[in-house]
All heavy atoms as TSV, in Angstrom:
chain	resi	resn	atom	element	x	y	z
A	1	MET	N	N	0.899	3.613	40.860
A	1	MET	CA	C	0.437	3.894	39.574
A	1	MET	C	C	-0.382	2.718	39.026
A	1	MET	O	O	-0.064	1.537	39.321
A	1	MET	CB	C	1.694	4.022	38.638
A	1	MET	CG	C	2.105	5.482	38.637
A	1	MET	SD	S	3.398	5.957	37.560
A	1	MET	CE	C	3.949	4.737	36.568
A	2	SER	N	N	-1.421	3.060	38.256
A	2	SER	CA	C	-2.203	2.071	37.678
A	2	SER	C	C	-1.796	1.801	36.242
A	2	SER	O	O	-1.283	2.643	35.516
A	2	SER	CB	C	-3.668	2.372	37.708
A	2	SER	OG	O	-3.893	3.536	36.889
A	3	ASP	N	N	-1.969	0.579	35.801
A	3	ASP	CA	C	-1.628	0.152	34.435
A	3	ASP	C	C	-2.881	0.339	33.531
A	3	ASP	O	O	-3.748	-0.461	33.593
A	3	ASP	CB	C	-1.059	-1.285	34.389
A	3	ASP	CG	C	-0.636	-1.672	32.981
A	3	ASP	OD1	O	-0.420	-0.751	32.145
A	3	ASP	OD2	O	-0.527	-2.951	32.776
A	4	ASP	N	N	-2.874	1.371	32.649
A	4	ASP	CA	C	-3.999	1.654	31.823
A	4	ASP	C	C	-3.884	1.001	30.508
A	4	ASP	O	O	-4.782	1.177	29.580
A	4	ASP	CB	C	-4.148	3.139	31.581
A	4	ASP	CG	C	-4.596	3.855	32.857
A	4	ASP	OD1	O	-5.333	3.231	33.587
A	4	ASP	OD2	O	-4.210	5.091	33.088
A	5	SER	N	N	-2.858	0.136	30.211
A	5	SER	CA	C	-2.753	-0.572	28.953
A	5	SER	C	C	-3.847	-1.666	28.790
A	5	SER	O	O	-4.164	-1.997	27.632
A	5	SER	CB	C	-1.385	-1.157	28.782
A	5	SER	OG	O	-1.152	-2.091	29.752
A	6	ASN	N	N	-4.439	-2.143	29.863
A	6	ASN	CA	C	-5.454	-3.098	29.796
A	6	ASN	C	C	-6.650	-2.649	30.554
A	6	ASN	O	O	-6.896	-2.955	31.665
A	6	ASN	CB	C	-4.992	-4.437	30.384
A	6	ASN	CG	C	-3.932	-5.130	29.588
A	6	ASN	OD1	O	-3.944	-5.051	28.418
A	6	ASN	ND2	N	-3.001	-5.734	30.265
A	7	PRO	N	N	-7.485	-1.773	29.909
A	7	PRO	CA	C	-8.658	-1.156	30.645
A	7	PRO	C	C	-9.640	-2.253	30.885
A	7	PRO	O	O	-9.824	-3.230	30.167
A	7	PRO	CB	C	-9.178	-0.119	29.661
A	7	PRO	CG	C	-8.645	-0.560	28.349
A	7	PRO	CD	C	-7.379	-1.239	28.548
A	8	LYS	N	N	-10.398	-2.069	31.965
A	8	LYS	CA	C	-11.495	-2.913	32.322
A	8	LYS	C	C	-12.813	-2.377	31.713
A	8	LYS	O	O	-13.133	-1.272	31.947
A	8	LYS	CB	C	-11.658	-3.062	33.852
A	8	LYS	CG	C	-10.335	-3.413	34.586
A	8	LYS	CD	C	-9.985	-4.864	34.317
A	8	LYS	CE	C	-8.737	-5.225	35.179
A	8	LYS	NZ	N	-7.837	-6.069	34.513
A	9	PHE	N	N	-13.496	-3.290	31.011
A	9	PHE	CA	C	-14.780	-2.935	30.391
A	9	PHE	C	C	-15.907	-3.576	31.111
A	9	PHE	O	O	-15.796	-4.698	31.525
A	9	PHE	CB	C	-14.782	-3.271	28.920
A	9	PHE	CG	C	-13.864	-2.423	28.007
A	9	PHE	CD1	C	-12.857	-3.054	27.333
A	9	PHE	CD2	C	-13.972	-1.112	27.955
A	9	PHE	CE1	C	-12.043	-2.317	26.534
A	9	PHE	CE2	C	-13.149	-0.271	27.150
A	9	PHE	CZ	C	-12.129	-0.978	26.422
A	10	SER	N	N	-17.075	-2.973	31.068
A	10	SER	CA	C	-18.284	-3.641	31.452
A	10	SER	C	C	-18.776	-4.529	30.373
A	10	SER	O	O	-18.144	-4.497	29.208
A	10	SER	CB	C	-19.299	-2.543	31.798
A	10	SER	OG	O	-19.707	-1.827	30.698
A	11	ALA	N	N	-19.855	-5.199	30.459
A	11	ALA	CA	C	-20.416	-6.025	29.425
A	11	ALA	C	C	-20.798	-5.086	28.226
A	11	ALA	O	O	-20.533	-5.429	27.074
A	11	ALA	CB	C	-21.645	-6.773	29.906
A	12	ARG	N	N	-21.380	-3.950	28.511
A	12	ARG	CA	C	-21.728	-3.080	27.462
A	12	ARG	C	C	-20.473	-2.490	26.784
A	12	ARG	O	O	-20.437	-2.388	25.569
A	12	ARG	CB	C	-22.560	-1.821	28.079
A	12	ARG	CG	C	-22.952	-0.893	27.041
A	12	ARG	CD	C	-23.721	0.229	27.666
A	12	ARG	NE	N	-23.977	1.319	26.678
A	12	ARG	CZ	C	-24.409	2.471	26.963
A	12	ARG	NH1	N	-24.692	2.798	28.203
A	12	ARG	NH2	N	-24.643	3.408	26.036
A	13	GLY	N	N	-19.419	-2.225	27.533
A	13	GLY	CA	C	-18.175	-1.730	26.923
A	13	GLY	C	C	-17.518	-2.792	26.019
A	13	GLY	O	O	-16.977	-2.412	24.993
A	14	HIS	N	N	-17.628	-4.048	26.496
A	14	HIS	CA	C	-17.091	-5.094	25.640
A	14	HIS	C	C	-17.828	-5.227	24.316
A	14	HIS	O	O	-17.283	-5.365	23.208
A	14	HIS	CB	C	-17.145	-6.494	26.368
A	14	HIS	CG	C	-15.971	-6.685	27.312
A	14	HIS	ND1	N	-14.747	-6.808	26.922
A	14	HIS	CD2	C	-15.956	-6.788	28.629
A	14	HIS	CE1	C	-13.914	-7.014	27.961
A	14	HIS	NE2	N	-14.668	-6.951	29.061
A	15	ALA	N	N	-19.218	-5.142	24.379
A	15	ALA	CA	C	-20.010	-5.220	23.239
A	15	ALA	C	C	-19.686	-4.090	22.254
A	15	ALA	O	O	-19.601	-4.215	21.059
A	15	ALA	CB	C	-21.509	-5.203	23.504
A	16	GLU	N	N	-19.530	-2.864	22.764
A	16	GLU	CA	C	-19.230	-1.692	21.975
A	16	GLU	C	C	-17.859	-1.764	21.318
A	16	GLU	O	O	-17.696	-1.481	20.152
A	16	GLU	CB	C	-19.382	-0.397	22.806
A	16	GLU	CG	C	-20.766	-0.028	23.133
A	16	GLU	CD	C	-20.838	1.151	24.049
A	16	GLU	OE1	O	-19.745	1.767	24.461
A	16	GLU	OE2	O	-21.940	1.587	24.447
A	17	ALA	N	N	-16.874	-2.314	22.082
A	17	ALA	CA	C	-15.507	-2.467	21.565
A	17	ALA	C	C	-15.526	-3.518	20.372
A	17	ALA	O	O	-14.870	-3.313	19.372
A	17	ALA	CB	C	-14.597	-2.857	22.656
A	18	GLU	N	N	-16.286	-4.592	20.601
A	18	GLU	CA	C	-16.278	-5.663	19.493
A	18	GLU	C	C	-17.019	-5.099	18.291
A	18	GLU	O	O	-16.579	-5.346	17.196
A	18	GLU	CB	C	-17.125	-6.808	20.025
A	18	GLU	CG	C	-16.220	-7.697	21.062
A	18	GLU	CD	C	-17.039	-8.795	21.617
A	18	GLU	OE1	O	-18.170	-9.150	21.143
A	18	GLU	OE2	O	-16.557	-9.489	22.596
A	19	ALA	N	N	-18.072	-4.311	18.488
A	19	ALA	CA	C	-18.790	-3.654	17.371
A	19	ALA	C	C	-17.871	-2.754	16.644
A	19	ALA	O	O	-17.908	-2.690	15.378
A	19	ALA	CB	C	-20.023	-2.958	17.816
A	20	ARG	N	N	-17.099	-1.947	17.387
A	20	ARG	CA	C	-16.151	-1.025	16.741
A	20	ARG	C	C	-15.110	-1.738	15.944
A	20	ARG	O	O	-14.823	-1.404	14.764
A	20	ARG	CB	C	-15.554	-0.148	17.808
A	20	ARG	CG	C	-14.608	0.955	17.241
A	20	ARG	CD	C	-14.138	1.944	18.332
A	20	ARG	NE	N	-13.735	1.265	19.604
A	20	ARG	CZ	C	-14.473	1.436	20.655
A	20	ARG	NH1	N	-15.632	2.100	20.696
A	20	ARG	NH2	N	-14.171	0.832	21.856
A	21	GLN	N	N	-14.546	-2.789	16.463
A	21	GLN	CA	C	-13.586	-3.601	15.842
A	21	GLN	C	C	-14.114	-4.271	14.552
A	21	GLN	O	O	-13.482	-4.312	13.444
A	21	GLN	CB	C	-13.035	-4.689	16.687
A	21	GLN	CG	C	-12.056	-4.168	17.738
A	21	GLN	CD	C	-11.436	-5.216	18.629
A	21	GLN	OE1	O	-12.099	-6.233	18.827
A	21	GLN	NE2	N	-10.335	-4.969	19.165
A	22	ARG	N	N	-15.347	-4.732	14.614
A	22	ARG	CA	C	-16.088	-5.306	13.529
A	22	ARG	C	C	-16.247	-4.235	12.378
A	22	ARG	O	O	-15.961	-4.560	11.202
A	22	ARG	CB	C	-17.376	-5.883	13.929
A	22	ARG	CG	C	-18.006	-6.881	12.974
A	22	ARG	CD	C	-19.188	-7.679	13.525
A	22	ARG	NE	N	-20.021	-6.943	14.487
A	22	ARG	CZ	C	-20.023	-7.204	15.810
A	22	ARG	NH1	N	-19.165	-8.185	16.341
A	22	ARG	NH2	N	-20.804	-6.548	16.675
A	23	ARG	N	N	-16.621	-3.119	12.732
A	23	ARG	CA	C	-16.853	-1.963	11.704
A	23	ARG	C	C	-15.495	-1.626	11.067
A	23	ARG	O	O	-15.428	-1.426	9.851
A	23	ARG	CB	C	-17.462	-0.770	12.392
A	23	ARG	CG	C	-18.984	-0.917	12.689
A	23	ARG	CD	C	-19.540	0.477	13.009
A	23	ARG	NE	N	-18.834	1.130	14.090
A	23	ARG	CZ	C	-19.123	1.011	15.406
A	23	ARG	NH1	N	-20.031	0.242	15.847
A	23	ARG	NH2	N	-18.450	1.753	16.309
A	24	GLN	N	N	-14.488	-1.562	11.839
A	24	GLN	CA	C	-13.191	-1.193	11.377
A	24	GLN	C	C	-12.656	-2.250	10.382
A	24	GLN	O	O	-12.102	-1.957	9.356
A	24	GLN	CB	C	-12.159	-1.013	12.511
A	24	GLN	CG	C	-12.355	0.283	13.227
A	24	GLN	CD	C	-11.414	0.417	14.516
A	24	GLN	OE1	O	-10.905	-0.616	14.936
A	24	GLN	NE2	N	-11.221	1.632	14.912
A	25	ALA	N	N	-12.879	-3.508	10.794
A	25	ALA	CA	C	-12.467	-4.623	9.925
A	25	ALA	C	C	-13.151	-4.536	8.572
A	25	ALA	O	O	-12.621	-4.787	7.492
A	25	ALA	CB	C	-12.646	-5.986	10.650
A	26	GLU	N	N	-14.483	-4.348	8.646
A	26	GLU	CA	C	-15.288	-4.237	7.392
A	26	GLU	C	C	-14.786	-3.104	6.527
A	26	GLU	O	O	-14.698	-3.200	5.334
A	26	GLU	CB	C	-16.758	-4.074	7.688
A	26	GLU	CG	C	-17.417	-5.290	8.330
A	26	GLU	CD	C	-18.796	-5.046	8.796
A	26	GLU	OE1	O	-19.343	-3.963	8.597
A	26	GLU	OE2	O	-19.421	-6.001	9.411
A	27	ALA	N	N	-14.481	-1.910	7.170
A	27	ALA	CA	C	-14.037	-0.738	6.410
A	27	ALA	C	C	-12.624	-1.086	5.788
A	27	ALA	O	O	-12.401	-0.663	4.657
A	27	ALA	CB	C	-13.932	0.434	7.309
A	28	LEU	N	N	-11.777	-1.791	6.512
A	28	LEU	CA	C	-10.462	-2.081	5.977
A	28	LEU	C	C	-10.559	-3.049	4.764
A	28	LEU	O	O	-9.882	-2.915	3.835
A	28	LEU	CB	C	-9.573	-2.676	7.005
A	28	LEU	CG	C	-9.024	-1.741	8.048
A	28	LEU	CD1	C	-8.370	-2.459	9.229
A	28	LEU	CD2	C	-8.086	-0.766	7.407
A	29	ARG	N	N	-11.462	-3.978	4.841
A	29	ARG	CA	C	-11.669	-4.996	3.751
A	29	ARG	C	C	-12.195	-4.251	2.542
A	29	ARG	O	O	-11.808	-4.447	1.469
A	29	ARG	CB	C	-12.655	-6.117	4.162
A	29	ARG	CG	C	-11.956	-7.204	5.016
A	29	ARG	CD	C	-12.802	-8.428	5.148
A	29	ARG	NE	N	-14.026	-8.187	5.924
A	29	ARG	CZ	C	-14.093	-8.248	7.208
A	29	ARG	NH1	N	-13.125	-8.592	7.925
A	29	ARG	NH2	N	-15.249	-7.986	7.804
A	30	ALA	N	N	-13.221	-3.312	2.784
A	30	ALA	CA	C	-13.770	-2.557	1.631
A	30	ALA	C	C	-12.744	-1.687	0.952
A	30	ALA	O	O	-12.603	-1.551	-0.238
A	30	ALA	CB	C	-14.906	-1.746	2.161
A	31	ASN	N	N	-11.857	-1.076	1.831
A	31	ASN	CA	C	-10.816	-0.227	1.278
A	31	ASN	C	C	-9.825	-1.019	0.499
A	31	ASN	O	O	-9.370	-0.684	-0.570
A	31	ASN	CB	C	-10.078	0.515	2.448
A	31	ASN	CG	C	-9.053	1.501	1.928
A	31	ASN	OD1	O	-9.272	2.145	0.947
A	31	ASN	ND2	N	-8.003	1.623	2.682
A	32	LEU	N	N	-9.453	-2.253	0.994
A	32	LEU	CA	C	-8.521	-3.113	0.299
A	32	LEU	C	C	-9.117	-3.553	-1.084
A	32	LEU	O	O	-8.401	-3.536	-2.105
A	32	LEU	CB	C	-8.146	-4.277	1.157
A	32	LEU	CG	C	-7.210	-5.325	0.533
A	32	LEU	CD1	C	-5.837	-4.712	0.195
A	32	LEU	CD2	C	-6.994	-6.546	1.436
A	33	ALA	N	N	-10.313	-3.891	-1.074
A	33	ALA	CA	C	-10.985	-4.260	-2.356
A	33	ALA	C	C	-10.992	-3.139	-3.370
A	33	ALA	O	O	-10.711	-3.351	-4.545
A	33	ALA	CB	C	-12.458	-4.754	-2.103
A	34	ARG	N	N	-11.277	-1.876	-2.846
A	34	ARG	CA	C	-11.292	-0.777	-3.713
A	34	ARG	C	C	-9.842	-0.509	-4.292
A	34	ARG	O	O	-9.639	-0.266	-5.498
A	34	ARG	CB	C	-11.656	0.544	-3.071
A	34	ARG	CG	C	-13.176	0.726	-2.997
A	34	ARG	CD	C	-13.493	2.152	-2.554
A	34	ARG	NE	N	-12.876	2.526	-1.383
A	34	ARG	CZ	C	-13.346	2.324	-0.079
A	34	ARG	NH1	N	-14.440	1.714	0.120
A	34	ARG	NH2	N	-12.599	2.754	1.003
A	35	ARG	N	N	-8.856	-0.625	-3.442
A	35	ARG	CA	C	-7.477	-0.396	-3.905
A	35	ARG	C	C	-6.990	-1.428	-4.914
A	35	ARG	O	O	-6.297	-1.173	-5.825
A	35	ARG	CB	C	-6.525	-0.375	-2.635
A	35	ARG	CG	C	-6.749	0.854	-1.855
A	35	ARG	CD	C	-5.887	0.903	-0.642
A	35	ARG	NE	N	-4.508	0.802	-0.967
A	35	ARG	CZ	C	-3.567	0.513	-0.086
A	35	ARG	NH1	N	-3.875	0.304	1.203
A	35	ARG	NH2	N	-2.304	0.448	-0.396
A	36	LYS	N	N	-7.411	-2.760	-4.668
A	36	LYS	CA	C	-7.021	-3.824	-5.605
A	36	LYS	C	C	-7.698	-3.582	-6.910
A	36	LYS	O	O	-7.061	-3.736	-7.990
A	36	LYS	CB	C	-7.437	-5.141	-4.984
A	36	LYS	CG	C	-6.536	-5.744	-3.962
A	36	LYS	CD	C	-6.832	-7.079	-3.557
A	36	LYS	CE	C	-5.863	-7.658	-2.625
A	36	LYS	NZ	N	-6.116	-9.084	-2.392
A	37	ALA	N	N	-8.950	-3.204	-6.900
A	37	ALA	CA	C	-9.711	-2.961	-8.137
A	37	ALA	C	C	-9.008	-1.723	-8.937
A	37	ALA	O	O	-8.897	-1.753	-10.166
A	37	ALA	CB	C	-11.087	-2.674	-7.883
A	38	GLN	N	N	-8.646	-0.782	-8.213
A	38	GLN	CA	C	-8.000	0.433	-8.793
A	38	GLN	C	C	-6.676	0.010	-9.376
A	38	GLN	O	O	-6.337	0.407	-10.511
A	38	GLN	CB	C	-7.803	1.500	-7.722
A	38	GLN	CG	C	-7.232	2.796	-8.271
A	38	GLN	CD	C	-6.996	3.819	-7.149
A	38	GLN	OE1	O	-6.580	3.437	-6.044
A	38	GLN	NE2	N	-7.323	5.024	-7.447
A	39	GLY	N	N	-5.948	-0.798	-8.697
A	39	GLY	CA	C	-4.618	-1.299	-9.184
A	39	GLY	C	C	-4.765	-2.115	-10.467
A	39	GLY	O	O	-3.980	-1.975	-11.379
A	40	ARG	N	N	-5.847	-2.975	-10.475
A	40	ARG	CA	C	-6.079	-3.847	-11.622
A	40	ARG	C	C	-6.481	-2.992	-12.781
A	40	ARG	O	O	-6.014	-3.211	-13.946
A	40	ARG	CB	C	-7.115	-4.792	-11.323
A	40	ARG	CG	C	-6.653	-6.020	-10.499
A	40	ARG	CD	C	-7.678	-7.144	-10.470
A	40	ARG	NE	N	-8.913	-6.694	-9.785
A	40	ARG	CZ	C	-9.206	-6.870	-8.557
A	40	ARG	NH1	N	-8.396	-7.513	-7.763
A	40	ARG	NH2	N	-10.363	-6.464	-8.052
A	41	ALA	N	N	-7.310	-1.956	-12.524
A	41	ALA	CA	C	-7.713	-1.103	-13.648
A	41	ALA	C	C	-6.533	-0.311	-14.166
A	41	ALA	O	O	-6.400	-0.192	-15.397
A	41	ALA	CB	C	-8.780	-0.091	-13.137
A	42	ARG	N	N	-5.702	0.175	-13.268
A	42	ARG	CA	C	-4.455	0.883	-13.836
A	42	ARG	C	C	-3.541	-0.037	-14.599
A	42	ARG	O	O	-2.989	0.359	-15.626
A	42	ARG	CB	C	-3.732	1.525	-12.632
A	42	ARG	CG	C	-4.437	2.687	-12.048
A	42	ARG	CD	C	-3.600	3.311	-10.917
A	42	ARG	NE	N	-4.250	4.522	-10.467
A	42	ARG	CZ	C	-3.929	5.100	-9.392
A	42	ARG	NH1	N	-2.927	4.690	-8.637
A	42	ARG	NH2	N	-4.544	6.216	-8.968
A	43	ALA	N	N	-3.366	-1.281	-14.152
A	43	ALA	CA	C	-2.477	-2.232	-14.817
A	43	ALA	C	C	-3.056	-2.606	-16.167
A	43	ALA	O	O	-2.271	-2.787	-17.125
A	43	ALA	CB	C	-2.350	-3.490	-13.939
A	44	GLU	N	N	-4.344	-2.569	-16.366
A	44	GLU	CA	C	-4.975	-2.881	-17.597
A	44	GLU	C	C	-5.132	-1.730	-18.563
A	44	GLU	O	O	-5.549	-1.777	-19.620
A	44	GLU	CB	C	-6.386	-3.538	-17.380
A	44	GLU	CG	C	-6.326	-4.870	-16.674
A	44	GLU	CD	C	-7.708	-5.414	-16.389
A	44	GLU	OE1	O	-8.672	-4.706	-16.634
A	44	GLU	OE2	O	-7.763	-6.524	-15.778
A	45	GLY	N	N	-4.736	-0.532	-17.969
A	45	GLY	CA	C	-4.878	0.714	-18.762
A	45	GLY	C	C	-6.251	1.225	-18.876
A	45	GLY	O	O	-6.558	2.125	-19.684
A	46	GLU	N	N	-7.135	0.830	-17.933
A	46	GLU	CA	C	-8.523	1.297	-17.981
A	46	GLU	C	C	-8.708	2.514	-17.087
A	46	GLU	O	O	-9.783	3.201	-17.164
A	46	GLU	CB	C	-9.481	0.171	-17.492
A	46	GLU	CG	C	-9.575	-0.994	-18.407
A	46	GLU	CD	C	-10.446	-2.044	-17.891
A	46	GLU	OE1	O	-11.062	-1.901	-16.883
A	46	GLU	OE2	O	-10.398	-3.215	-18.406
A	47	GLY	N	N	-7.748	2.773	-16.227
A	47	GLY	CA	C	-7.821	3.911	-15.360
A	47	GLY	C	C	-7.842	5.234	-16.071
A	47	GLY	O	O	-7.115	5.363	-17.031
A	48	GLU	N	N	-8.597	6.248	-15.633
A	48	GLU	CA	C	-8.608	7.525	-16.264
A	48	GLU	C	C	-7.325	8.276	-15.775
A	48	GLU	O	O	-7.095	8.350	-14.569
A	48	GLU	CB	C	-9.831	8.240	-15.889
A	48	GLU	CG	C	-11.103	7.614	-16.518
A	48	GLU	CD	C	-12.270	8.451	-16.150
A	48	GLU	OE1	O	-12.177	9.648	-15.881
A	48	GLU	OE2	O	-13.389	7.891	-16.178
A	49	PRO	N	N	-6.570	8.875	-16.719
A	49	PRO	CA	C	-5.423	9.600	-16.235
A	49	PRO	C	C	-5.947	10.909	-15.564
A	49	PRO	O	O	-6.944	11.437	-15.798
A	49	PRO	CB	C	-4.671	9.951	-17.505
A	49	PRO	CG	C	-5.715	9.818	-18.597
A	49	PRO	CD	C	-6.661	8.806	-18.145
A	50	CYS	N	N	-5.126	11.284	-14.550
A	50	CYS	CA	C	-5.449	12.632	-13.854
A	50	CYS	C	C	-5.193	13.748	-14.855
A	50	CYS	O	O	-4.148	13.864	-15.463
A	50	CYS	CB	C	-4.563	12.725	-12.611
A	50	CYS	SG	S	-4.960	11.537	-11.409
A	51	SER	N	N	-6.157	14.633	-14.822
A	51	SER	CA	C	-5.942	15.850	-15.674
A	51	SER	C	C	-5.376	16.989	-14.812
A	51	SER	O	O	-5.644	16.986	-13.567
A	51	SER	CB	C	-7.243	16.287	-16.272
A	51	SER	OG	O	-8.139	16.746	-15.329
A	52	PRO	N	N	-4.590	17.883	-15.323
A	52	PRO	CA	C	-4.033	18.966	-14.515
A	52	PRO	C	C	-5.017	19.806	-13.834
A	52	PRO	O	O	-4.771	20.491	-12.894
A	52	PRO	CB	C	-3.202	19.741	-15.513
A	52	PRO	CG	C	-3.085	18.924	-16.712
A	52	PRO	CD	C	-4.156	17.944	-16.724
A	53	SER	N	N	-6.296	19.779	-14.311
A	53	SER	CA	C	-7.323	20.654	-13.760
A	53	SER	C	C	-7.981	20.001	-12.496
A	53	SER	O	O	-8.857	20.585	-11.897
A	53	SER	CB	C	-8.403	20.953	-14.765
A	53	SER	OG	O	-9.006	19.752	-15.190
A	54	ASP	N	N	-7.592	18.754	-12.165
A	54	ASP	CA	C	-8.160	18.099	-11.013
A	54	ASP	C	C	-7.700	18.888	-9.774
A	54	ASP	O	O	-6.554	19.308	-9.633
A	54	ASP	CB	C	-7.640	16.634	-10.868
A	54	ASP	CG	C	-8.418	15.722	-11.851
A	54	ASP	OD1	O	-9.418	16.135	-12.371
A	54	ASP	OD2	O	-7.910	14.614	-12.002
A	55	PRO	N	N	-8.591	19.120	-8.795
A	55	PRO	CA	C	-8.316	19.933	-7.622
A	55	PRO	C	C	-7.234	19.234	-6.724
A	55	PRO	O	O	-6.530	19.865	-6.070
A	55	PRO	CB	C	-9.616	20.118	-6.915
A	55	PRO	CG	C	-10.521	19.142	-7.437
A	55	PRO	CD	C	-10.050	18.749	-8.833
A	56	GLY	N	N	-7.159	17.898	-6.813
A	56	GLY	CA	C	-6.285	17.203	-5.994
A	56	GLY	C	C	-4.790	17.146	-6.552
A	56	GLY	O	O	-3.906	16.724	-5.874
A	57	VAL	N	N	-4.604	17.590	-7.766
A	57	VAL	CA	C	-3.370	17.529	-8.452
A	57	VAL	C	C	-2.724	18.937	-8.490
A	57	VAL	O	O	-3.368	19.874	-8.983
A	57	VAL	CB	C	-3.543	16.969	-9.889
A	57	VAL	CG1	C	-2.140	17.006	-10.621
A	57	VAL	CG2	C	-4.100	15.583	-9.870
A	58	GLN	N	N	-1.605	19.073	-8.006
A	58	GLN	CA	C	-0.903	20.320	-8.075
A	58	GLN	C	C	0.282	20.279	-9.037
A	58	GLN	O	O	0.972	19.312	-9.219
A	58	GLN	CB	C	-0.234	20.660	-6.700
A	58	GLN	CG	C	-1.254	20.843	-5.580
A	58	GLN	CD	C	-0.569	21.164	-4.252
A	58	GLN	OE1	O	0.707	21.189	-4.204
A	58	GLN	NE2	N	-1.391	21.387	-3.252
A	59	GLU	N	N	0.275	21.292	-9.877
A	59	GLU	CA	C	1.347	21.373	-10.876
A	59	GLU	C	C	2.591	21.876	-10.257
A	59	GLU	O	O	2.613	22.738	-9.385
A	59	GLU	CB	C	0.894	22.337	-11.971
A	59	GLU	CG	C	-0.294	21.906	-12.785
A	59	GLU	CD	C	-0.615	22.792	-13.924
A	59	GLU	OE1	O	0.231	23.512	-14.406
A	59	GLU	OE2	O	-1.790	22.778	-14.401
A	60	ALA	N	N	3.720	21.337	-10.758
A	60	ALA	CA	C	5.066	21.777	-10.245
A	60	ALA	C	C	5.341	23.139	-10.786
A	60	ALA	O	O	5.124	23.466	-11.939
A	60	ALA	CB	C	6.096	20.789	-10.652
A	61	GLU	N	N	5.851	24.021	-9.826
A	61	GLU	CA	C	6.224	25.383	-10.270
A	61	GLU	C	C	7.632	25.378	-10.698
A	61	GLU	O	O	8.492	24.816	-10.050
A	61	GLU	CB	C	5.937	26.348	-9.099
A	61	GLU	CG	C	4.457	26.469	-8.786
A	61	GLU	CD	C	4.255	27.492	-7.651
A	61	GLU	OE1	O	5.178	28.312	-7.429
A	61	GLU	OE2	O	3.175	27.420	-7.039
A	62	SER	N	N	7.969	26.072	-11.813
A	62	SER	CA	C	9.363	26.170	-12.212
A	62	SER	C	C	9.979	27.504	-11.984
A	62	SER	O	O	9.280	28.503	-12.005
A	62	SER	CB	C	9.439	25.921	-13.737
A	62	SER	OG	O	8.896	24.629	-13.974
């Protein structure tokens, strides 16, 4: 059996993997910045409350 947990990459494969990791790290930092800004806005009361007509909000059925 071969151990696939450590795949062997060519030089091109290494470059692509590094580029992918760099893009993922940038996306994570951007997402964290958005979430922090959203949290600060909510804490300061500047956030807009969700209205029941928002498509992402479901009303509880009684």
